[in-house]
RODO-2510 file (C-alpha; in nm, 4 decimals, decimal comma):
residues 541
     n   res          X          Y          Z
     1     m     0,0000     0,0000     0,0000
     2     t     0,2794     0,2372     0,0918
     3     k     0,4554     0,1598    -0,2363
     4     k     0,1405     0,2393    -0,4368
     5     l     0,0962     0,5695    -0,2551
     6     l     0,4565     0,6617    -0,3241
     7     i     0,4168     0,5884    -0,6963
     8     l     0,0921     0,7860    -0,7046
     9     s     0,2574     1,0816    -0,5299
    10     l     0,5459     1,0760    -0,7765
    11     l     0,3038     1,0684    -1,0694
    12     i     0,1145     1,3668    -0,9270
    13     v     0,4377     1,5613    -0,8773
    14     c     0,5586     1,4823    -1,2281
    15     f     0,2203     1,5738    -1,3781
    16     s     0,2143     1,9042    -1,1929
    17     c     0,5669     1,9796    -1,3104
    18     t     0,4594     1,9504    -1,6724
    19     q     0,1663     2,1906    -1,6373
    20     k     0,2511     2,5176    -1,8075
    21     e     0,0468     2,8342    -1,8238
    22     t    -0,0651     2,9114    -2,1766
    23     v     0,0179     3,2620    -2,2932
    24     d    -0,0082     3,4479    -2,6232
    25     s     0,3632     3,4656    -2,6958
    26     i     0,7068     3,3965    -2,5532
    27     v     1,0190     3,5893    -2,6473
    28     f     1,3461     3,4248    -2,5461
    29     n     1,7198     3,4023    -2,5996
    30     a     1,7481     3,7817    -2,5885
    31     k     1,9576     4,0560    -2,4273
    32     i     1,6738     4,2458    -2,2595
    33     y     1,7206     4,5833    -2,0934
    34     t     1,4163     4,5946    -1,8685
    35     v     1,4784     4,9547    -1,7494
    36     d     1,3270     4,8547    -1,4167
    37     e     1,4298     5,0159    -1,0888
    38     n     1,7603     4,8271    -1,0886
    39     f     1,8154     4,8625    -1,4642
    40     s     1,8419     4,4840    -1,4723
    41     n     1,8843     4,2510    -1,7690
    42     a     1,6720     3,9506    -1,8617
    43     e     1,6682     3,6834    -2,1314
    44     a     1,3003     3,6143    -2,1892
    45     f     0,9438     3,7184    -2,1158
    46     a     0,5910     3,5904    -2,1606
    47     v     0,3028     3,8015    -2,2937
    48     k    -0,0695     3,7526    -2,2416
    49     d    -0,3611     3,9843    -2,3161
    50     g    -0,1245     4,2576    -2,4274
    51     k     0,0845     4,2657    -2,1083
    52     f     0,4025     4,1119    -1,9729
    53     v     0,3101     3,8282    -1,7361
    54     a     0,6623     3,7117    -1,6561
    55     v     1,0176     3,8330    -1,7131
    56     g     1,3254     3,6247    -1,6404
    57     n     1,5793     3,3849    -1,7861
    58     t     1,5086     3,1660    -2,0855
    59     s     1,5034     2,8298    -1,9047
    60     d     1,2558     2,9450    -1,6397
    61     i     1,0183     3,1131    -1,8841
    62     l     1,0164     2,8151    -2,1211
    63     a     0,9665     2,5782    -1,8279
    64     s     0,6693     2,7726    -1,6917
    65     y     0,4844     2,8956    -2,0017
    66     e     0,3583     2,7609    -2,3307
    67     a     0,2590     2,9516    -2,6439
    68     e     0,2023     2,8825    -3,0096
    69     n     0,3953     3,1986    -3,0865
    70     k     0,7530     3,1550    -2,9671
    71     i     1,0132     3,4065    -3,0824
    72     d     1,3787     3,3134    -3,0585
    73     v     1,5649     3,6416    -3,1134
    74     a     1,9056     3,4731    -3,1205
    75     g     2,0748     3,7014    -2,8725
    76     k     1,9527     4,0310    -3,0137
    77     t     1,8857     4,3356    -2,7966
    78     i     1,5372     4,4249    -2,6727
    79     f     1,4347     4,7594    -2,5231
    80     p     1,1005     4,8867    -2,3992
    81     g     0,9231     5,0717    -2,6790
    82     f     1,0648     5,4210    -2,7248
    83     i     0,8554     5,7133    -2,6004
    84     d     0,9058     6,0477    -2,7729
    85     a     0,8409     6,2971    -2,4921
    86     h     0,7933     6,5951    -2,7240
    87     c     0,6993     6,5793    -3,0886
    88     h     0,4328     6,6887    -3,3351
    89     f     0,2909     6,3572    -3,4499
    90     y    -0,0089     6,4887    -3,6422
    91     r     0,1984     6,7626    -3,8033
    92     l     0,4498     6,5020    -3,9216
    93     g     0,1675     6,3439    -4,1185
    94     t     0,0246     6,6667    -4,2575
    95     n     0,3734     6,7754    -4,3637
    96     k     0,3799     6,4839    -4,6033
    97     q     0,1017     6,6618    -4,7902
    98     s     0,3047     6,9816    -4,8394
    99     v     0,6444     7,0911    -4,9723
   100     d     0,9309     6,9309    -4,7811
   101     l     1,1952     7,2016    -4,7294
   102     i     1,4052     7,0204    -4,4684
   103     g     1,7733     7,0171    -4,5537
   104     t     1,7581     7,2869    -4,8203
   105     q     2,0993     7,4463    -4,8624
   106     s     1,9858     7,7690    -5,0307
   107     f     1,6782     7,9713    -5,1140
   108     e     1,7263     7,8585    -5,4735
   109     e     1,6682     7,5019    -5,3602
   110     v     1,3544     7,6138    -5,1753
   111     i     1,2208     7,7661    -5,4985
   112     q     1,3021     7,4515    -5,6963
   113     r     1,1226     7,2259    -5,4496
   114     i     0,8147     7,4488    -5,4665
   115     f     0,8178     7,4257    -5,8469
   116     d     0,8536     7,0470    -5,8404
   117     f     0,5760     7,0097    -5,5824
   118     q     0,3329     7,2380    -5,7612
   119     e     0,3989     7,0739    -6,0967
   120     e     0,2908     6,7429    -5,9447
   121     k     0,0123     6,8560    -5,7084
   122     n    -0,1199     7,1829    -5,8540
   123     v    -0,2775     7,2912    -5,5235
   124     p    -0,4664     7,6220    -5,4808
   125     f    -0,2660     7,7163    -5,1675
   126     i     0,0978     7,6083    -5,1415
   127     t     0,2303     7,5237    -4,7963
   128     g     0,5708     7,3918    -4,6993
   129     r     0,7939     7,3501    -4,3985
   130     g     1,1559     7,3033    -4,3026
   131     w     1,3648     7,5925    -4,4364
   132     d     1,6431     7,7209    -4,2130
   133     q     1,8443     8,0215    -4,3231
   134     n     2,1199     7,9194    -4,0819
   135     d     2,1998     7,6303    -4,3190
   136     w     2,2471     7,8637    -4,6158
   137     e     2,5556     8,0511    -4,7318
   138     v     2,3642     8,3770    -4,6829
   139     k     2,2343     8,3347    -4,3287
   140     e     1,9611     8,5955    -4,3491
   141     f     1,5852     8,5642    -4,3647
   142     p     1,4656     8,5332    -4,7262
   143     t     1,2130     8,7788    -4,8673
   144     k     0,8947     8,7303    -5,0657
   145     d     1,0126     8,9099    -5,3812
   146     r     1,0843     8,6023    -5,5932
   147     l     0,7718     8,4252    -5,4720
   148     d     0,5674     8,7287    -5,5785
   149     k     0,7150     8,7175    -5,9288
   150     l     0,6897     8,3419    -5,9766
   151     f     0,3556     8,2799    -5,8021
   152     p     0,1617     8,6095    -5,8134
   153     n    -0,1827     8,4467    -5,7988
   154     t    -0,1204     8,1455    -5,5745
   155     p    -0,0912     8,2064    -5,1994
   156     i     0,2194     8,0548    -5,0395
   157     a     0,3043     7,9994    -4,6720
   158     l     0,6400     7,8384    -4,5931
   159     t     0,7085     7,7515    -4,2297
   160     r     1,0581     7,7797    -4,0862
   161     v     1,1985     7,4542    -3,9470
   162     d     1,1210     7,5514    -3,5863
   163     g     0,7589     7,6415    -3,6625
   164     h     0,8032     7,9961    -3,5324
   165     a     0,8290     8,1947    -3,8559
   166     y     0,6522     8,2071    -4,1914
   167     l     0,7723     8,3240    -4,5285
   168     v     0,4595     8,4188    -4,7235
   169     n     0,4014     8,5886    -5,0568
   170     q     0,2001     8,9024    -5,1252
   171     k    -0,1069     8,7032    -5,2297
   172     a    -0,1211     8,5391    -4,8858
   173     l    -0,0591     8,8702    -4,7102
   174     d    -0,3458     9,0304    -4,9022
   175     m    -0,5809     8,7427    -4,8212
   176     a    -0,4920     8,7712    -4,4519
   177     g    -0,5278     9,1491    -4,4476
   178     i    -0,1681     9,2051    -4,3368
   179     t    -0,0217     9,5469    -4,4211
   180     p     0,2877     9,7411    -4,3130
   181     e     0,0706     9,8955    -4,0418
   182     t    -0,0291     9,5593    -3,8904
   183     k     0,0844     9,5228    -3,5302
   184     v     0,0455     9,1996    -3,3325
   185     p     0,1756     9,1620    -2,9750
   186     g     0,4064     8,8662    -2,9114
   187     g     0,5731     8,8592    -3,2493
   188     e     0,6888     9,0553    -3,5509
   189     v     0,5622     9,1550    -3,8939
   190     q     0,9007     9,2172    -4,0482
   191     l     0,9535     9,5323    -4,2547
   192     k     1,2437     9,6570    -4,4642
   193     d     1,2444    10,0199    -4,5750
   194     g     0,8821    10,0336    -4,4635
   195     k     0,7745     9,7432    -4,6864
   196     l     0,6645     9,3905    -4,5969
   197     t     0,9372     9,1286    -4,6411
   198     g     0,6996     8,8338    -4,6134
   199     i     0,8530     8,7205    -4,2825
   200     l     0,6149     8,6780    -3,9903
   201     v     0,7457     8,5656    -3,6502
   202     d     0,5223     8,3944    -3,3907
   203     n     0,1800     8,5490    -3,3133
   204     p     0,1250     8,7268    -3,6499
   205     m     0,1396     8,3789    -3,8059
   206     d    -0,2107     8,3200    -3,6683
   207     m    -0,3498     8,5579    -3,9304
   208     i    -0,2114     8,3329    -4,2045
   209     d    -0,3305     8,0173    -4,0302
   210     k    -0,6878     8,1436    -4,0603
   211     i    -0,6722     8,1521    -4,4409
   212     i    -0,4909     7,8215    -4,5023
   213     p    -0,7417     7,5568    -4,6184
   214     q    -0,7976     7,2928    -4,3507
   215     p    -0,7540     6,9242    -4,4423
   216     n    -1,0688     6,7165    -4,4759
   217     r    -1,1313     6,4059    -4,2646
   218     a    -0,9807     6,1672    -4,5196
   219     q    -0,6641     6,3766    -4,5356
   220     q    -0,6444     6,3904    -4,1560
   221     i    -0,6751     6,0126    -4,1282
   222     q    -0,4100     5,9639    -4,3949
   223     a    -0,1796     6,2048    -4,2105
   224     l    -0,2145     6,0133    -3,8832
   225     q    -0,1574     5,6782    -4,0525
   226     d     0,1463     5,8087    -4,2413
   227     a     0,2951     5,9434    -3,9191
   228     q     0,2247     5,6166    -3,7373
   229     g     0,4060     5,4152    -4,0005
   230     e     0,7175     5,6264    -3,9761
   231     c     0,7141     5,6216    -3,5963
   232     f     0,6755     5,2443    -3,5795
   233     s     0,9696     5,2046    -3,8174
   234     y     1,1869     5,3766    -3,5572
   235     g     1,0535     5,1846    -3,2576
   236     l     0,8307     5,4591    -3,1178
   237     t     0,5317     5,3060    -2,9400
   238     t     0,4140     5,6208    -2,7563
   239     v     0,4311     5,9778    -2,8832
   240     n     0,3701     6,2969    -2,6868
   241     d     0,2046     6,5313    -2,9366
   242     a     0,2819     6,8828    -2,8185
   243     g    -0,0328     7,0680    -2,9171
   244     l    -0,3535     6,9257    -3,0623
   245     d    -0,7006     7,0671    -3,1138
   246     k    -1,0114     6,8922    -2,9850
   247     n    -1,1236     6,7670    -3,3268
   248     v    -0,7899     6,5927    -3,3919
   249     i    -0,7837     6,4427    -3,0421
   250     n    -1,1334     6,3026    -3,0967
   251     l    -1,0298     6,1640    -3,4350
   252     i    -0,7284     5,9906    -3,2815
   253     d    -0,9532     5,8391    -3,0148
   254     s    -1,2009     5,7066    -3,2702
   255     l    -0,9261     5,5588    -3,4894
   256     q    -0,7627     5,3914    -3,1903
   257     k    -1,0937     5,2397    -3,0826
   258     a    -1,1428     5,1094    -3,4357
   259     e    -0,7861     4,9679    -3,4172
   260     t    -0,6959     5,1688    -3,7262
   261     l    -0,4450     5,3661    -3,5225
   262     k    -0,2387     5,1495    -3,2888
   263     i     0,0251     5,3895    -3,1594
   264     r    -0,0247     5,5277    -2,8086
   265     v    -0,0654     5,9058    -2,7873
   266     y    -0,0176     6,1459    -2,4976
   267     a    -0,2068     6,4438    -2,6359
   268     m    -0,1265     6,7922    -2,5095
   269     i    -0,4270     7,0193    -2,5644
   270     s    -0,3413     7,3340    -2,7611
   271     n    -0,3930     7,6460    -2,5552
   272     t    -0,6717     7,8122    -2,7526
   273     p    -0,9788     7,9719    -2,5943
   274     e    -1,2018     7,7083    -2,7553
   275     n    -0,9934     7,4140    -2,6362
   276     v    -0,9509     7,5479    -2,2840
   277     a    -1,3235     7,6183    -2,2534
   278     y    -1,4076     7,2635    -2,3675
   279     y    -1,1643     7,0710    -2,1446
   280     i    -1,0909     7,2772    -1,8344
   281     d    -1,4000     7,1768    -1,6381
   282     k    -1,3862     6,8121    -1,7483
   283     e    -1,1859     6,5295    -1,5977
   284     p    -0,8721     6,4264    -1,7912
   285     y    -0,9517     6,1564    -2,0481
   286     k    -0,7583     5,8289    -2,0391
   287     t    -0,7701     5,5014    -2,2314
   288     d    -0,4993     5,2396    -2,2830
   289     y    -0,3969     5,4242    -2,6004
   290     l    -0,4846     5,7908    -2,5428
   291     n    -0,4005     6,0203    -2,2540
   292     v    -0,5492     6,3713    -2,2540
   293     c    -0,4332     6,5297    -1,9296
   294     s    -0,2314     6,8375    -2,0173
   295     f    -0,2407     7,1779    -2,1816
   296     k     0,0381     7,2913    -2,4153
   297     v     0,1242     7,6602    -2,3800
   298     y     0,3766     7,8701    -2,5715
   299     g     0,5939     8,0871    -2,3510
   300     d     0,8091     8,2400    -2,6250
   301     g     0,9359     8,1783    -2,9777
   302     a     1,2487     8,0069    -3,1100
   303     l     1,6169     8,0950    -3,0930
   304     g     1,6793     8,0389    -3,4637
   305     s     1,4237     8,3018    -3,5629
   306     r     1,5279     8,5294    -3,2726
   307     g     1,1843     8,4948    -3,1192
   308     a     1,3073     8,3341    -2,7963
   309     a     1,2648     8,5765    -2,5052
   310     l     1,6021     8,6732    -2,3540
   311     k     1,6853     8,8760    -2,0450
   312     e     1,9568     9,0653    -2,2328
   313     p     1,9660     9,1560    -2,6058
   314     y     2,0693     8,9047    -2,8689
   315     s     2,4442     8,9143    -2,9207
   316     d     2,3939     8,9342    -3,2974
   317     h     2,0998     9,1784    -3,3002
   318     d     2,1298     9,5037    -3,1080
   319     n     1,8453     9,5908    -2,8731
   320     h     1,6444     9,2818    -2,9737
   321     f     1,5168     9,0632    -2,6893
   322     g     1,2724     8,8285    -2,8637
   323     a     0,9207     8,8158    -2,7205
   324     m     0,6854     8,6291    -2,4934
   325     v     0,4121     8,4714    -2,7031
   326     t     0,1982     8,4452    -2,3916
   327     s     0,2404     8,7490    -2,1707
   328     p     0,3507     8,6956    -1,8080
   329     a     0,0086     8,8121    -1,6887
   330     e    -0,1758     8,5698    -1,9176
   331     l     0,0659     8,2918    -1,8223
   332     s     0,0009     8,3432    -1,4509
   333     k    -0,3747     8,3597    -1,4970
   334     l    -0,3852     8,0388    -1,7016
   335     a    -0,1467     7,8555    -1,4676
   336     a    -0,3561     7,9463    -1,1635
   337     r    -0,6642     7,8155    -1,3409
   338     i    -0,4995     7,4863    -1,4429
   339     a    -0,3503     7,4412    -1,0940
   340     k    -0,7033     7,4016    -0,9596
   341     t    -0,7645     7,1034    -1,1899
   342     k    -0,6007     6,7628    -1,2410
   343     y    -0,4401     6,8738    -1,5681
   344     q    -0,0699     6,9298    -1,6263
   345     m     0,0641     7,2487    -1,7784
   346     n     0,3409     7,1959    -2,0342
   347     t     0,4986     7,5210    -2,1471
   348     h     0,7364     7,5893    -2,4342
   349     a     1,0276     7,7940    -2,3002
   350     i     1,3425     7,8609    -2,5032
   351     g     1,5010     8,1878    -2,3874
   352     d     1,6295     8,2520    -2,0361
   353     s     1,3641     8,5164    -1,9769
   354     a     1,0855     8,2795    -2,0824
   355     n     1,2254     7,9982    -1,8678
   356     y     1,2411     8,2292    -1,5681
   357     q     0,8831     8,3471    -1,6186
   358     v     0,7528     7,9921    -1,6534
   359     l     0,9558     7,8498    -1,3635
   360     k     0,8534     8,1357    -1,1355
   361     t     0,4880     8,0952    -1,2336
   362     y     0,4901     7,7177    -1,1814
   363     a     0,6551     7,7459    -0,8401
   364     k     0,4051     8,0087    -0,7253
   365     v     0,0783     7,8457    -0,8339
   366     l     0,1841     7,4942    -0,7272
   367     e     0,3092     7,5933    -0,3839
   368     g     0,1787     7,3452    -0,1292
   369     q     0,0875     7,0869    -0,3942
   370     t     0,2706     6,7637    -0,4697
   371     n     0,3278     6,5312    -0,7659
   372     r     0,1942     6,7683    -1,0332
   373     r     0,4684     6,6942    -1,2893
   374     w     0,4277     7,0158    -1,4895
   375     k     0,6785     7,0300    -1,7717
   376     i     0,9120     7,2902    -1,9128
   377     e     0,9190     7,1974    -2,2802
   378     h     1,2713     7,2577    -2,4213
   379     a     1,4233     7,4328    -2,1126
   380     q     1,6786     7,5518    -2,3636
   381     v     1,8562     7,8596    -2,2238
   382     i     1,8744     7,8987    -1,8455
   383     d     2,0247     8,1924    -1,6591
   384     e     2,2661     8,0794    -1,3858
   385     p     2,0535     8,1901    -1,0865
   386     d     1,7467     8,0121    -1,2243
   387     f     1,8820     7,6569    -1,2419
   388     d     1,7991     7,5910    -0,8774
   389     i     1,4274     7,6457    -0,9429
   390     f     1,4328     7,3033    -1,1103
   391     k     1,4810     7,1522    -0,7626
   392     n     1,1061     7,1134    -0,7401
   393     e     0,9211     6,7808    -0,7539
   394     n     0,6363     6,9501    -0,9402
   395     i     0,8576     7,0521    -1,2350
   396     i     1,0070     6,8267    -1,5029
   397     p     1,2389     6,9449    -1,7830
   398     s     1,1443     6,7910    -2,1186
   399     v     1,4304     6,8374    -2,3654
   400     q     1,5362     6,7389    -2,7153
   401     p     1,9072     6,6478    -2,7446
   402     t     1,9243     6,7033    -3,1216
   403     h     1,8390     7,0711    -3,0700
   404     a     2,1832     7,1121    -2,9134
   405     t     2,3616     6,9558    -3,2089
   406     s     2,1467     7,1398    -3,4649
   407     d     2,1904     7,4802    -3,3009
   408     m     2,5536     7,4563    -3,1911
   409     y     2,6882     7,6122    -3,5123
   410     w     2,5185     7,9471    -3,4464
   411     a     2,3900     7,9402    -3,0867
   412     g     2,7029     8,1201    -2,9659
   413     e     2,6402     8,4032    -3,2110
   414     r     2,2864     8,4492    -3,0778
   415     l     2,3738     8,4165    -2,7101
   416     g     2,7384     8,5049    -2,6624
   417     a     2,9916     8,2726    -2,5008
   418     e     2,8942     8,3317    -2,1382
   419     r     2,5201     8,2920    -2,1844
   420     e     2,5722     7,9854    -2,4058
   421     k     2,7117     7,7977    -2,1046
   422     g     2,3596     7,7789    -1,9624
   423     a     2,2102     7,6469    -2,2857
   424     y     2,1291     7,2817    -2,3663
   425     a     2,2539     7,1902    -2,0170
   426     y     2,0884     6,8487    -2,0041
   427     k     2,3161     6,6771    -1,7510
   428     r     2,2864     6,9691    -1,5137
   429     l     1,9085     6,9721    -1,5470
   430     l     1,8991     6,5982    -1,4769
   431     d     2,1145     6,6348    -1,1666
   432     l     1,8801     6,9039    -1,0341
   433     s     1,5445     6,7497    -1,1217
   434     g     1,6243     6,3779    -1,0897
   435     k     1,4449     6,2902    -1,4119
   436     l     1,4692     6,4131    -1,7692
   437     a     1,2138     6,3380    -2,0422
   438     l     1,3721     6,3118    -2,3882
   439     g     1,2108     6,3773    -2,7248
   440     t     1,2893     6,4955    -3,0757
   441     d     1,0431     6,7787    -3,1524
   442     f     0,9903     6,6169    -3,4933
   443     p     0,9291     6,7315    -3,7624
   444     v     1,1444     7,0233    -3,6445
   445     e     1,4146     6,7553    -3,6116
   446     y     1,4268     6,4063    -3,7611
   447     v     1,2040     6,1319    -3,6190
   448     s     1,4908     5,8924    -3,5484
   449     p     1,5391     5,8139    -3,1753
   450     f     1,8915     5,7031    -3,2649
   451     k     1,9791     6,0642    -3,3432
   452     t     1,8377     6,1541    -3,0022
   453     f     2,0457     5,8836    -2,8336
   454     y     2,3647     5,9836    -3,0137
   455     a     2,3198     6,3570    -2,9554
   456     a     2,2558     6,2981    -2,5844
   457     v     2,5556     6,0693    -2,5338
   458     a     2,8116     6,2060    -2,7810
   459     r     2,6900     6,5677    -2,8142
   460     k     2,7809     6,5455    -3,1839
   461     d     2,5918     6,5821    -3,5115
   462     s     2,5405     6,3105    -3,7714
   463     e     2,8821     6,3859    -3,9199
   464     h     3,0398     6,3206    -3,5769
   465     y     3,1208     6,6884    -3,5281
   466     p     3,2719     6,8367    -3,3179
   467     e     3,5451     6,5916    -3,2342
   468     g     3,5261     6,6390    -2,8581
   469     g     3,1506     6,6923    -2,8437
   470     y     2,9568     7,0162    -2,7932
   471     q     2,9699     7,1246    -2,4278
   472     k     3,0483     6,7629    -2,3449
   473     e     3,0104     6,8251    -1,9720
   474     n     2,6359     6,8093    -2,0324
   475     a     2,6369     6,4726    -2,2078
   476     l     2,4197     6,1975    -2,0602
   477     s     2,5272     5,8403    -1,9947
   478     r     2,3744     5,5667    -2,2076
   479     e     2,1697     5,4450    -1,9133
   480     e     2,0378     5,7946    -1,8450
   481     t     1,9536     5,8403    -2,2112
   482     l     1,7614     5,5150    -2,2362
   483     k     1,5695     5,6031    -1,9205
   484     g     1,4873     5,9446    -2,0657
   485     m     1,3444     5,7772    -2,3772
   486     t     1,1419     5,5217    -2,1819
   487     i     1,0636     5,5200    -1,8087
   488     w     1,1287     5,8890    -1,7356
   489     a     0,9193     5,9909    -2,0356
   490     a     0,6440     5,7601    -1,9069
   491     y     0,6774     5,9160    -1,5619
   492     s     0,6350     6,2630    -1,7072
   493     n     0,3018     6,1407    -1,8484
   494     f     0,1848     5,9787    -1,5215
   495     e     0,2194     5,6440    -1,7027
   496     e     0,5207     5,4857    -1,5313
   497     n     0,3059     5,2072    -1,3854
   498     e     0,1857     5,0923    -1,7248
   499     k     0,4749     5,1457    -1,9678
   500     g     0,8350     5,2567    -2,0018
   501     s     0,9931     4,9330    -1,8775
   502     i     0,9649     4,5601    -1,9333
   503     e     0,8035     4,4443    -1,6096
   504     t     0,5208     4,2129    -1,5094
   505     g     0,1841     4,3820    -1,5439
   506     k     0,2913     4,6523    -1,7879
   507     f     0,1890     4,6872    -2,1520
   508     a     0,3974     4,4613    -2,3762
   509     d     0,5418     4,7468    -2,5833
   510     f     0,8925     4,6501    -2,6918
   511     i     1,1380     4,6682    -2,9793
   512     i     1,4029     4,4351    -3,1182
   513     l     1,7231     4,6059    -3,2366
   514     d     1,9970     4,4948    -3,4705
   515     k     2,2641     4,6521    -3,2480
   516     n     2,3090     4,6901    -2,8736
   517     l     2,3105     5,0656    -2,8146
   518     m     2,4453     5,0107    -2,4655
   519     e     2,7642     4,8377    -2,5820
   520     i     2,8514     4,9280    -2,9420
   521     p     3,1136     5,1956    -3,0175
   522     e     2,9651     5,5418    -2,9853
   523     k     3,0149     5,6212    -3,3543
   524     d     2,7995     5,3212    -3,4548
   525     i     2,4871     5,4345    -3,2671
   526     l     2,3499     5,6217    -3,5694
   527     d     2,3683     5,3046    -3,7806
   528     a     2,1398     5,1046    -3,5512
   529     k     1,8008     4,9924    -3,6784
   530     v     1,4779     4,8634    -3,5320
   531     l     1,4073     4,5157    -3,6650
   532     e     1,0619     4,4725    -3,5095
   533     t     0,8218     4,6881    -3,3088
   534     y     0,5485     4,5494    -3,0826
   535     v     0,2546     4,7274    -2,9197
   536     a     0,0516     4,5289    -2,6659
   537     g     0,2438     4,2207    -2,7705
   538     k     0,1400     4,2517    -3,1357
   539     k     0,3892     4,3159    -3,4121
   540     v     0,3283     4,6504    -3,5834
   541     k     0,6557     4,6742    -3,7756
***
């Protein structure tokens, strides 16, 4: 009898040992950077119902779980899905429906691209984006004269790369009612010898926006799908769109629910009277794919167009300080209103004056509150006495490393050597704030997160210039950079418990890379590629 019981017990034990939990997929034989609290590595994980259910070594995962879909990655590197903490996702898509002026080396090339575009599209209103006079031999703003001669009857609006200046022709100016006498606070209608040049900086651009034909629903959907495809190709699984109107947010929500749009979106609400009135008294809106819990506000303009608000005049433009797009009084009033809600306030601040105004306003209206996570978008130029204001748990700097390597050629001319020391100071900001959210600001910069990673770590451009790195003391480590593109970006969105790392219970958003960014020579980072992208455990690229 005892012998029979022993055999039966052994059979039960053996049977129980062979029972495995069935999951949707198993990924194994990998070099996984979990980006958990200990920044630990793993070899395998199991996914069920769109979430990680176990993370560990290959033998344990294969012994405990069973799945029809088993992926042997043969030692390749896996990261959590990249999160772009500041970009313009919808605009990336709409830009594909206009003239691409990125990388133009002269105004002649701008003209040629307009001709080529119009010959193919023949649109009634020509729009384009991406020109940057700092990349040209003649580093001055262009004028509308040639556009007037070549396109006298077709309105044209060409957006500078940073989105803070237009070049428009006379036809567009006439349609918008802009004359040499037009004055708009928070920007500039540029004149030369009393005549319009066609350059509009910051707030006057709104007058042109009102006359540009709006895309129809089919074009909007196509724009979002085009942008999604490009983002997935680079391993982006969440994008923080820095400024969307209600109708686009609702469209994104409907497309996500229909599973037509599968990328996750943290949508910052554009600070317009209509948007604020609609959302301010409502609770933030949250699904697994859409997070609407913040307002995007513009503090000032951009450094490249000399619209950034500085405490002292531009070093290359006498008695010119830039301008606040939102006045300090309006900023304080809006901040106080948002502080009484559950929403975040995310404010664009480039110049040291703008950063001071925003930091001071945040600190004042959030006094006595905790865990608000309001963001300074860009935090680009900081005056020495103002750095310490970032020692505030309610404030998070959200920066874009490629801005440093795009601007470094001329930033010193704008700021002067002493003031430049407080610009693009990412390591210092991280040391003060404890966390740093990293993004690209695409399509102002390229979509590629690898450019972000390289610029943060090497402080060099795509041609590996300068040799020693630009202000290398503010470079980030590879671990800090990866955290900034994953878990810290998720934290800035109040989403650190659901994404940003490969841990049990979180969304199974992950990417498989052809190179290990944490180990390869620095110069090879830009050559890395995403082999596969997964959102909720499903392959999307």
